[in-house]
A tleap script that builds the chain and sets N, CA, C and O, in Angstrom:
source leaprc.protein.ff14SB
mol = sequence {
  NMET ALA VAL LEU LYS VAL ILE GLU VAL LEU
  ALA ASN SER ASP LYS SER TRP GLU ASP ALA
  THR ARG ASN ALA VAL LYS LYS ALA SER SER
  SER VAL LYS ASN ILE LYS SER VAL TYR LEU
  ASN GLU GLN SER VAL THR ILE LYS ASN GLY
  GLU VAL ASP GLN PHE ARG VAL ASN VAL LYS
  ILE THR PHE GLU ILE CASP
}
set mol.1.N position { 15.962 -61.570 -6.664 }
set mol.1.CA position { 14.720 -62.005 -6.126 }
set mol.1.C position { 13.555 -60.953 -6.466 }
set mol.1.O position { 13.725 -59.771 -6.167 }
set mol.2.N position { 12.551 -61.315 -6.997 }
set mol.2.CA position { 11.466 -60.548 -7.279 }
set mol.2.C position { 10.450 -60.278 -6.139 }
set mol.2.O position { 10.167 -61.159 -5.327 }
set mol.3.N position { 9.933 -59.093 -6.104 }
set mol.3.CA position { 9.039 -58.646 -5.055 }
set mol.3.C position { 7.660 -58.542 -5.820 }
set mol.3.O position { 7.576 -57.866 -6.845 }
set mol.4.N position { 6.678 -59.167 -5.345 }
set mol.4.CA position { 5.386 -58.966 -5.963 }
set mol.4.C position { 4.324 -58.398 -5.065 }
set mol.4.O position { 4.402 -58.577 -3.849 }
set mol.5.N position { 3.283 -57.685 -5.632 }
set mol.5.CA position { 2.325 -57.191 -4.902 }
set mol.5.C position { 1.014 -57.472 -5.450 }
set mol.5.O position { 0.948 -57.669 -6.663 }
set mol.6.N position { -0.117 -57.526 -4.698 }
set mol.6.CA position { -1.366 -58.025 -5.083 }
set mol.6.C position { -2.357 -56.942 -4.725 }
set mol.6.O position { -2.375 -56.474 -3.587 }
set mol.7.N position { -3.175 -56.538 -5.665 }
set mol.7.CA position { -4.360 -55.660 -5.492 }
set mol.7.C position { -5.563 -56.410 -5.887 }
set mol.7.O position { -5.518 -57.390 -6.631 }
set mol.8.N position { -6.719 -55.893 -5.335 }
set mol.8.CA position { -7.978 -56.396 -5.573 }
set mol.8.C position { -8.715 -55.401 -6.395 }
set mol.8.O position { -8.711 -54.215 -6.068 }
set mol.9.N position { -9.341 -55.824 -7.437 }
set mol.9.CA position { -10.034 -54.933 -8.440 }
set mol.9.C position { -11.333 -55.620 -8.746 }
set mol.9.O position { -11.437 -56.820 -9.001 }
set mol.10.N position { -12.450 -54.630 -8.693 }
set mol.10.CA position { -13.702 -55.006 -9.114 }
set mol.10.C position { -14.045 -54.368 -10.383 }
set mol.10.O position { -13.832 -53.168 -10.560 }
set mol.11.N position { -14.595 -55.160 -11.322 }
set mol.11.CA position { -15.044 -54.765 -12.741 }
set mol.11.C position { -16.380 -55.355 -13.114 }
set mol.11.O position { -16.938 -56.218 -12.437 }
set mol.12.N position { -16.854 -54.849 -14.213 }
set mol.12.CA position { -18.072 -55.376 -14.828 }
set mol.12.C position { -18.159 -55.241 -16.233 }
set mol.12.O position { -17.410 -54.467 -16.829 }
set mol.13.N position { -19.021 -55.937 -16.821 }
set mol.13.CA position { -19.372 -55.968 -18.380 }
set mol.13.C position { -20.748 -56.370 -18.726 }
set mol.13.O position { -21.371 -57.162 -18.018 }
set mol.14.N position { -21.221 -55.863 -19.758 }
set mol.14.CA position { -22.644 -56.358 -20.090 }
set mol.14.C position { -22.490 -57.623 -21.076 }
set mol.14.O position { -23.509 -58.118 -21.558 }
set mol.15.N position { -21.308 -58.110 -21.356 }
set mol.15.CA position { -21.164 -59.192 -22.277 }
set mol.15.C position { -20.792 -60.465 -21.500 }
set mol.15.O position { -21.488 -61.465 -21.676 }
set mol.16.N position { -19.786 -60.506 -20.684 }
set mol.16.CA position { -19.347 -61.824 -20.087 }
set mol.16.C position { -18.437 -61.613 -18.911 }
set mol.16.O position { -17.959 -60.506 -18.663 }
set mol.17.N position { -18.190 -62.725 -18.162 }
set mol.17.CA position { -17.222 -62.466 -17.059 }
set mol.17.C position { -15.841 -62.454 -17.688 }
set mol.17.O position { -14.979 -61.840 -17.060 }
set mol.18.N position { -15.503 -63.023 -18.808 }
set mol.18.CA position { -14.296 -62.947 -19.494 }
set mol.18.C position { -14.037 -61.362 -19.790 }
set mol.18.O position { -13.002 -60.779 -19.468 }
set mol.19.N position { -15.062 -60.809 -20.405 }
set mol.19.CA position { -14.969 -59.388 -20.630 }
set mol.19.C position { -14.677 -58.472 -19.490 }
set mol.19.O position { -13.868 -57.545 -19.535 }
set mol.20.N position { -15.352 -58.785 -18.541 }
set mol.20.CA position { -15.193 -58.106 -17.237 }
set mol.20.C position { -13.796 -58.236 -16.743 }
set mol.20.O position { -13.188 -57.260 -16.304 }
set mol.21.N position { -13.253 -59.480 -16.811 }
set mol.21.CA position { -11.815 -59.731 -16.403 }
set mol.21.C position { -10.860 -58.807 -17.273 }
set mol.21.O position { -9.947 -58.126 -16.806 }
set mol.22.N position { -11.210 -58.891 -18.588 }
set mol.22.CA position { -10.398 -58.025 -19.579 }
set mol.22.C position { -10.352 -56.332 -19.130 }
set mol.22.O position { -9.395 -55.563 -19.216 }
set mol.23.N position { -11.577 -56.095 -18.685 }
set mol.23.CA position { -11.810 -54.607 -18.332 }
set mol.23.C position { -10.868 -54.334 -17.055 }
set mol.23.O position { -10.160 -53.333 -16.947 }
set mol.24.N position { -10.948 -55.235 -16.224 }
set mol.24.CA position { -10.274 -55.018 -15.005 }
set mol.24.C position { -8.689 -54.906 -15.191 }
set mol.24.O position { -8.001 -54.066 -14.611 }
set mol.25.N position { -8.214 -55.852 -16.063 }
set mol.25.CA position { -6.674 -55.766 -16.445 }
set mol.25.C position { -6.317 -54.551 -17.160 }
set mol.25.O position { -5.287 -53.922 -16.917 }
set mol.26.N position { -7.291 -54.179 -18.165 }
set mol.26.CA position { -7.106 -53.019 -18.950 }
set mol.26.C position { -6.949 -51.731 -18.143 }
set mol.26.O position { -6.005 -50.960 -18.313 }
set mol.27.N position { -7.971 -51.534 -17.217 }
set mol.27.CA position { -7.979 -50.404 -16.358 }
set mol.27.C position { -6.712 -50.423 -15.411 }
set mol.27.O position { -5.938 -49.475 -15.269 }
set mol.28.N position { -6.629 -51.566 -14.829 }
set mol.28.CA position { -5.497 -51.593 -13.914 }
set mol.28.C position { -3.981 -51.245 -14.641 }
set mol.28.O position { -3.077 -50.599 -14.110 }
set mol.29.N position { -3.968 -51.734 -15.732 }
set mol.29.CA position { -2.586 -51.666 -16.565 }
set mol.29.C position { -2.328 -50.120 -16.945 }
set mol.29.O position { -1.239 -49.751 -17.386 }
set mol.30.N position { -3.291 -49.343 -16.762 }
set mol.30.CA position { -3.146 -47.905 -17.098 }
set mol.30.C position { -2.335 -47.256 -15.937 }
set mol.30.O position { -1.655 -46.262 -16.195 }
set mol.31.N position { -2.365 -47.722 -14.774 }
set mol.31.CA position { -1.607 -47.130 -13.638 }
set mol.31.C position { -0.577 -48.145 -13.001 }
set mol.31.O position { 0.337 -47.729 -12.289 }
set mol.32.N position { -0.735 -49.385 -13.253 }
set mol.32.CA position { 0.081 -50.499 -12.665 }
set mol.32.C position { 0.861 -51.181 -13.879 }
set mol.32.O position { 0.304 -51.571 -14.906 }
set mol.33.N position { 2.203 -51.269 -13.623 }
set mol.33.CA position { 2.999 -51.858 -14.579 }
set mol.33.C position { 3.473 -53.250 -14.099 }
set mol.33.O position { 3.416 -53.551 -12.907 }
set mol.34.N position { 3.901 -54.018 -14.962 }
set mol.34.CA position { 4.548 -55.289 -14.768 }
set mol.34.C position { 3.668 -56.327 -14.133 }
set mol.34.O position { 4.075 -57.069 -13.240 }
set mol.35.N position { 2.258 -56.362 -14.696 }
set mol.35.CA position { 1.329 -57.248 -14.275 }
set mol.35.C position { 1.729 -58.720 -14.628 }
set mol.35.O position { 2.068 -59.022 -15.772 }
set mol.36.N position { 1.682 -59.532 -13.707 }
set mol.36.CA position { 2.283 -60.960 -13.933 }
set mol.36.C position { 0.959 -61.974 -14.080 }
set mol.36.O position { 0.949 -62.878 -14.915 }
set mol.37.N position { -0.033 -61.746 -13.272 }
set mol.37.CA position { -1.060 -62.742 -13.323 }
set mol.37.C position { -2.426 -62.113 -12.753 }
set mol.37.O position { -2.397 -61.067 -12.104 }
set mol.38.N position { -3.597 -62.783 -13.018 }
set mol.38.CA position { -4.791 -62.456 -12.403 }
set mol.38.C position { -5.514 -63.606 -11.965 }
set mol.38.O position { -5.748 -64.572 -12.692 }
set mol.39.N position { -5.919 -63.483 -10.603 }
set mol.39.CA position { -6.641 -64.570 -10.123 }
set mol.39.C position { -8.177 -64.160 -10.022 }
set mol.39.O position { -8.499 -63.125 -9.440 }
set mol.40.N position { -9.073 -64.972 -10.583 }
set mol.40.CA position { -10.514 -64.653 -10.554 }
set mol.40.C position { -11.044 -65.140 -9.145 }
set mol.40.O position { -11.129 -66.340 -8.885 }
set mol.41.N position { -11.372 -64.215 -8.310 }
set mol.41.CA position { -11.764 -64.460 -6.984 }
set mol.41.C position { -13.148 -64.720 -6.860 }
set mol.41.O position { -13.543 -65.611 -6.108 }
set mol.42.N position { -13.981 -63.971 -7.578 }
set mol.42.CA position { -15.451 -64.051 -7.326 }
set mol.42.C position { -16.095 -63.680 -8.622 }
set mol.42.O position { -15.551 -62.904 -9.408 }
set mol.43.N position { -17.331 -64.273 -8.858 }
set mol.43.CA position { -18.065 -63.906 -10.003 }
set mol.43.C position { -19.660 -63.639 -9.495 }
set mol.43.O position { -20.159 -64.335 -8.611 }
set mol.44.N position { -20.319 -62.658 -10.098 }
set mol.44.CA position { -21.639 -62.452 -9.882 }
set mol.44.C position { -22.387 -61.653 -10.913 }
set mol.44.O position { -21.731 -61.005 -11.729 }
set mol.45.N position { -23.643 -61.641 -10.948 }
set mol.45.CA position { -24.361 -60.912 -11.981 }
set mol.45.C position { -25.445 -60.060 -11.281 }
set mol.45.O position { -25.899 -60.286 -10.160 }
set mol.46.N position { -25.783 -59.078 -12.081 }
set mol.46.CA position { -26.951 -58.240 -11.654 }
set mol.46.C position { -28.106 -58.557 -12.651 }
set mol.46.O position { -27.900 -58.845 -13.830 }
set mol.47.N position { -29.342 -58.479 -12.075 }
set mol.47.CA position { -30.432 -58.899 -12.956 }
set mol.47.C position { -31.391 -57.520 -13.029 }
set mol.47.O position { -31.620 -56.757 -12.090 }
set mol.48.N position { -31.819 -57.428 -14.220 }
set mol.48.CA position { -32.741 -56.265 -14.575 }
set mol.48.C position { -33.888 -56.762 -15.412 }
set mol.48.O position { -33.643 -57.307 -16.488 }
set mol.49.N position { -35.111 -56.611 -14.994 }
set mol.49.CA position { -36.350 -57.031 -15.714 }
set mol.49.C position { -36.269 -58.551 -15.919 }
set mol.49.O position { -36.660 -59.049 -16.975 }
set mol.50.N position { -35.811 -59.224 -15.014 }
set mol.50.CA position { -35.739 -60.760 -15.116 }
set mol.50.C position { -34.723 -61.306 -16.061 }
set mol.50.O position { -34.718 -62.493 -16.385 }
set mol.51.N position { -33.801 -60.368 -16.531 }
set mol.51.CA position { -32.702 -60.791 -17.449 }
set mol.51.C position { -31.302 -60.421 -16.770 }
set mol.51.O position { -31.266 -59.542 -15.910 }
set mol.52.N position { -30.185 -61.085 -17.157 }
set mol.52.CA position { -28.933 -60.831 -16.736 }
set mol.52.C position { -28.490 -59.362 -17.333 }
set mol.52.O position { -28.494 -59.129 -18.541 }
set mol.53.N position { -28.159 -58.529 -16.465 }
set mol.53.CA position { -27.824 -57.131 -16.781 }
set mol.53.C position { -26.280 -56.897 -16.859 }
set mol.53.O position { -25.756 -56.413 -17.862 }
set mol.54.N position { -25.620 -57.248 -15.806 }
set mol.54.CA position { -24.153 -57.120 -15.746 }
set mol.54.C position { -23.418 -58.153 -15.142 }
set mol.54.O position { -23.742 -58.617 -14.049 }
set mol.55.N position { -22.348 -58.579 -15.850 }
set mol.55.CA position { -21.447 -59.638 -15.186 }
set mol.55.C position { -20.390 -58.912 -14.406 }
set mol.55.O position { -19.717 -58.017 -14.917 }
set mol.56.N position { -20.252 -59.309 -13.160 }
set mol.56.CA position { -19.219 -58.703 -12.297 }
set mol.56.C position { -18.144 -59.644 -11.856 }
set mol.56.O position { -18.449 -60.821 -11.666 }
set mol.57.N position { -16.920 -59.242 -11.674 }
set mol.57.CA position { -15.873 -60.021 -11.232 }
set mol.57.C position { -15.148 -59.163 -10.157 }
set mol.57.O position { -15.124 -57.933 -10.178 }
set mol.58.N position { -14.523 -59.998 -9.153 }
set mol.58.CA position { -13.618 -59.507 -8.244 }
set mol.58.C position { -12.285 -60.368 -8.517 }
set mol.58.O position { -12.226 -61.593 -8.411 }
set mol.59.N position { -11.274 -59.561 -8.870 }
set mol.59.CA position { -9.983 -60.255 -9.268 }
set mol.59.C position { -8.937 -59.807 -8.448 }
set mol.59.O position { -9.030 -58.704 -7.910 }
set mol.60.N position { -7.836 -60.602 -8.264 }
set mol.60.CA position { -6.680 -60.235 -7.678 }
set mol.60.C position { -5.546 -60.089 -8.645 }
set mol.60.O position { -5.172 -61.059 -9.305 }
set mol.61.N position { -5.032 -59.008 -8.742 }
set mol.61.CA position { -4.016 -58.727 -9.793 }
set mol.61.C position { -2.665 -58.639 -9.129 }
set mol.61.O position { -2.454 -57.847 -8.211 }
set mol.62.N position { -1.659 -59.548 -9.653 }
set mol.62.CA position { -0.470 -59.639 -9.129 }
set mol.62.C position { 0.721 -59.000 -10.023 }
set mol.62.O position { 0.897 -59.390 -11.177 }
set mol.63.N position { 1.445 -58.103 -9.495 }
set mol.63.CA position { 2.481 -57.411 -10.285 }
set mol.63.C position { 3.774 -57.328 -9.592 }
set mol.63.O position { 3.884 -57.422 -8.369 }
set mol.64.N position { 4.768 -57.144 -10.425 }
set mol.64.CA position { 6.154 -57.090 -9.865 }
set mol.64.C position { 6.538 -55.662 -9.542 }
set mol.64.O position { 6.310 -54.738 -10.324 }
set mol.65.N position { 7.105 -55.513 -8.411 }
set mol.65.CA position { 7.549 -54.140 -7.969 }
set mol.65.C position { 9.040 -53.914 -8.449 }
set mol.65.O position { 9.890 -54.777 -8.228 }
set mol.66.N position { 9.331 -52.774 -9.090 }
set mol.66.CA position { 10.806 -52.588 -9.541 }
set mol.66.C position { 11.676 -52.260 -8.296 }
set mol.66.O position { 12.886 -52.072 -8.421 }
savepdb mol mol.pdb
quit
């Protein structure tokens, strides 16, 4: 039987929400092993001078505990 744990991670990108999600997984995988899935919980953007500045995501990362 597998035991899974979920952590919540916030990340951003100046390119896209997809890139922000990749950034979250890349950063989390530097200290968390056995990542199984990512649930995109929330998306938002910041605005600077009337333009989209940063894409932000709040993701839930599920990983298996050894």
